[in-house]
FIDREN-590907 format. One line per 8 residues: their letters; for each residue x, y, z of C-alpha. Coordinates in nm, 2 decimals, m for minus. Example, Ala and Ser with C-alpha at 12.3 -4.5 7.8 and 13.67 -1.06 7.14 Angstrom:
# FIDREN-590907
AS> 1.23 m0.45 0.78 | 1.37 m0.11 0.71
END
This chain:
# FIDREN-590907
MQSSIKKI> m3.80 2.74 m0.70 | m3.76 3.01 m0.43 | m3.81 2.75 m0.16 | m3.53 2.54 m0.30 | m3.29 2.84 m0.31 | m3.38 2.92 0.05 | m3.30 2.56 0.15 | m2.95 2.57 m0.01
KSLSYPNL> m2.88 2.91 0.15 | m2.99 2.77 0.49 | m2.72 2.51 0.48 | m2.41 2.59 0.68 | m2.07 2.59 0.51 | m1.96 2.27 0.69 | m2.28 2.09 0.59 | m2.26 2.21 0.23
FLLLFLFF> m1.89 2.09 0.21 | m1.99 1.75 0.35 | m2.27 1.72 0.10 | m2.04 1.80 m0.19 | m1.77 1.56 m0.06 | m2.01 1.27 m0.03 | m2.15 1.34 m0.38 | m1.80 1.34 m0.52
FSSTAFAQ> m1.68 1.03 m0.33 | m1.99 0.83 m0.43 | m1.96 0.93 m0.79 | m1.59 0.83 m0.80 | m1.65 0.50 m0.62 | m1.94 0.42 m0.86 | m1.72 0.49 m1.16 | m1.45 0.25 m1.05
KKELWFGT> m1.55 m0.11 m1.08 | m1.34 m0.41 m0.96 | m1.39 m0.72 m1.16 | m1.24 m1.07 m1.21 | m1.14 m1.13 m1.57 | m0.97 m1.43 m1.74 | m0.76 m1.50 m2.05 | m0.41 m1.63 m2.10
YTDQNGQT> m0.05 m1.52 m2.04 | 0.29 m1.65 m2.15 | 0.58 m1.71 m1.91 | 0.95 m1.67 m1.95 | 0.98 m2.01 m2.11 | 0.72 m1.94 m2.37 | 0.46 m2.16 m2.21 | 0.10 m2.04 m2.23
HQGRYNII> m0.11 m2.05 m1.90 | m0.46 m1.96 m1.80 | m0.48 m1.60 m1.69 | m0.68 m1.49 m1.39 | m0.69 m1.11 m1.35 | m0.82 m0.86 m1.10 | m0.92 m0.56 m1.29 | m1.03 m0.21 m1.18
RDGRALTS> m1.21 0.00 m1.44 | m1.28 0.37 m1.43 | m1.54 0.41 m1.70 | m1.38 0.25 m2.01 | m1.03 0.29 m1.88 | m0.84 0.00 m1.71 | m0.67 0.17 m1.41 | m0.54 m0.15 m1.25
ITLAAYGK> m0.44 m0.49 m1.38 | m0.32 m0.77 m1.15 | m0.24 m1.12 m1.27 | m0.37 m1.34 m0.99 | m0.30 m1.68 m1.15 | m0.42 m1.99 m0.96 | m0.16 m2.10 m0.71 | 0.09 m1.82 m0.77
SPIEFTVI> 0.17 m1.48 m0.61 | m0.01 m1.19 m0.77 | 0.17 m0.97 m1.03 | 0.05 m0.61 m1.04 | 0.13 m0.45 m1.37 | 0.21 m0.08 m1.39 | m0.04 0.10 m1.61 | 0.15 0.36 m1.82
KNDTVQRF> m0.13 0.49 m2.04 | m0.50 0.45 m2.11 | m0.64 0.56 m2.45 | m1.02 0.52 m2.45 | m1.04 0.68 m2.80 | m0.79 0.45 m2.98 | m0.89 0.18 m2.73 | m0.56 0.05 m2.59
VKISWPNM> m0.38 0.03 m2.25 | 0.00 0.03 m2.22 | 0.14 m0.15 m1.92 | 0.49 m0.26 m1.80 | 0.60 m0.56 m1.60 | 0.66 m0.50 m1.23 | 1.02 m0.38 m1.16 | 1.10 m0.42 m1.53
PNRIATLI> 1.01 m0.08 m1.69 | 1.15 m0.18 m2.03 | 0.92 m0.49 m2.06 | 0.62 m0.31 m2.21 | 0.30 m0.43 m2.37 | 0.03 m0.24 m2.56 | m0.30 m0.42 m2.51 | m0.55 m0.34 m2.78
QYTNGYYA> m0.92 m0.36 m2.71 | m1.10 m0.55 m2.99 | m1.46 m0.52 m3.09 | m1.58 m0.81 m2.88 | m1.43 m0.65 m2.56 | m1.12 m0.84 m2.50 | m0.77 m0.70 m2.48 | m0.47 m0.86 m2.64
GNFEDGTK> m0.10 m0.77 m2.70 | 0.26 m0.88 m2.65 | 0.53 m0.80 m2.40 | 0.86 m0.74 m2.58 | 1.15 m0.87 m2.38 | 1.47 m0.88 m2.60 | 1.42 m1.16 m2.85 | 1.12 m1.29 m2.66
VLPMVIKE> 0.75 m1.21 m2.74 | 0.52 m1.29 m2.45 | 0.15 m1.27 m2.56 | m0.12 m1.18 m2.31 | m0.50 m1.18 m2.34 | m0.75 m1.04 m2.08 | m1.13 m1.05 m2.11 | m1.45 m1.12 m1.92
FNYQDAQL> m1.51 m1.49 m1.85 | m1.67 m1.68 m2.14 | m1.72 m2.04 m2.25 | m1.37 m2.06 m2.39 | m1.23 m1.99 m2.04 | m1.46 m2.26 m1.90 | m1.32 m2.50 m2.16 | m0.96 m2.41 m2.07
QGNWFKPS> m1.05 m2.47 m1.70 | m1.18 m2.82 m1.77 | m1.55 m2.76 m1.73 | m1.64 m3.02 m2.01 | m1.39 m3.29 m1.89 | m1.57 m3.62 m1.81 | m1.49 m3.82 m1.50 | m1.20 m4.05 m1.58
DIEVNIIE> m0.91 m4.24 m1.42 | m0.70 m3.92 m1.45 | m0.93 m3.74 m1.22 | m0.92 m4.03 m0.97 | m0.54 m4.02 m0.98 | m0.54 m3.65 m0.90 | m0.74 m3.72 m0.59 | m0.52 m4.01 m0.49
NTIKLLDS> m0.21 m3.80 m0.53 | m0.38 m3.53 m0.32 | m0.44 m3.78 m0.04 | m0.07 m3.88 m0.05 | 0.04 m3.51 m0.02 | m0.19 m3.47 0.28 | m0.10 m3.80 0.44 | m0.04 m3.64 0.79
KKSWNKND> m0.11 m3.34 1.00 | 0.25 m3.24 0.96 | 0.21 m3.20 0.58 | m0.12 m3.01 0.60 | m0.12 m2.63 0.58 | m0.42 m2.50 0.77 | m0.37 m2.14 0.66 | m0.46 m2.14 0.29
TRICESNT> m0.38 m1.82 0.10 | m0.43 m1.99 m0.25 | m0.05 m1.93 m0.31 | 0.12 m2.27 m0.36 | 0.50 m2.21 m0.32 | 0.58 m2.48 m0.07 | 0.68 m2.84 m0.16 | 0.66 m2.96 0.20
TYSLFCAL> 0.32 m2.85 0.33 | 0.00 m2.82 0.13 | m0.35 m2.68 0.19 | m0.64 m2.88 0.03 | m0.64 m2.63 m0.27 | m0.26 m2.65 m0.31 | m0.25 m3.03 m0.29 | m0.52 m3.04 m0.57
YESSIVID> m0.32 m2.78 m0.76 | 0.01 m2.97 m0.73 | m0.16 m3.30 m0.81 | m0.32 m3.16 m1.12 | 0.01 m3.05 m1.25 | 0.19 m3.37 m1.16 | m0.08 m3.59 m1.31 | m0.20 m3.39 m1.61
GQYRHLRP> 0.05 m3.11 m1.67 | m0.15 m2.81 m1.55 | m0.41 m2.69 m1.31 | m0.77 m2.66 m1.43 | m1.01 m2.51 m1.18 | m1.33 m2.66 m1.31 | m1.21 m3.01 m1.38 | m1.40 m3.31 m1.23
AIKFVREA> m1.14 m3.38 m0.96 | m1.18 m3.03 m0.82 | m1.55 m3.03 m0.88 | m1.61 m3.36 m0.70 | m1.41 m3.24 m0.39 | m1.62 m2.92 m0.37 | m1.94 m3.12 m0.41 | m1.83 m3.37 m0.13
IQEKYPKK> m1.77 m3.08 0.11 | m2.11 m2.93 0.02 | m2.27 m3.27 0.05 | m2.14 m3.32 0.41 | m2.15 m2.96 0.52 | m2.43 m2.79 0.32 | m2.42 m2.41 0.28 | m2.15 m2.39 0.56
YDHVLVDF> m1.85 m2.26 0.36 | m1.87 m1.97 0.11 | m1.53 m2.02 m0.06 | m1.56 m2.40 m0.04 | m1.20 m2.53 m0.07 | m1.03 m2.25 0.13 | m1.29 m2.20 0.40 | m1.32 m2.57 0.46
NNAEEISI> m0.94 m2.61 0.48 | m0.90 m2.32 0.72 | m1.19 m2.40 0.95 | m1.07 m2.47 1.31 | m1.32 m2.75 1.36 | m1.20 m2.96 1.06 | m0.95 m3.23 1.15 | m0.71 m3.42 0.92
QELHEILK> m0.94 m3.72 0.96 | m1.24 m3.52 0.83 | m1.03 m3.39 0.55 | m0.94 m3.75 0.44 | m1.31 m3.84 0.47 | m1.40 m3.57 0.22 | m1.13 m3.68 m0.03 | m1.24 m4.05 0.00
LAKHNLIK> m1.60 m3.94 m0.06 | m1.49 m3.74 m0.36 | m1.30 m4.04 m0.50 | m1.59 m4.27 m0.43 | m1.83 m4.04 m0.61 | m1.59 m4.01 m0.91 | m1.55 m4.38 m0.95 | m1.93 m4.42 m0.93
AIK> m1.97 m4.15 m1.20 | m1.72 m4.33 m1.43 | m1.90 m4.66 m1.40
END
């Protein structure tokens, strides 16, 4: 015990301050955890969409909630209040302080509530990924002509180097140029009404890339699209391979 006291006393003030700072910083960083959650959200027109959320947690409190829906610009909500006893978080829509939702945490861990906007009620659900989200994203869809049509439409959108966006950010707001992801995103909406990240058309394109370039690209669709060495001809080869494998799977 005496030796421990002597060691602490022997520390200079700057070193002791640095030690305390590092301890505080590491404890704070450990407490806050950034995660990818899913769920649903409702747009201005009352349509329900898959929700993809970037969440930061500090213990049981949600300190940051950003809607990062597929193909769209992120929306960072303003967190007004966390109540970890009553288990709810109150948030407002960006730049719309009067559009407020109280999201209640239910026993199985998910949060749900409604944004009140005049006469509109816009429901929102956020939770950790589960089998229901996988279903919403098309994980159990079987290969079909619809999936083939999605890939065919993707090939049309990427018919030339001029229409190909080589700098994919996963935000699809242009209707003149498309990355591989955005062409698949747009084609899914045109052919089947909405984008589903785990549907066969998307899955077979990913698998075609991995088949031809095994373990080369971490974020398969984006990294392949943005790679300097990939040409429009090689992009078309991947899409044709995905289409061929899809038709083979159907038969």
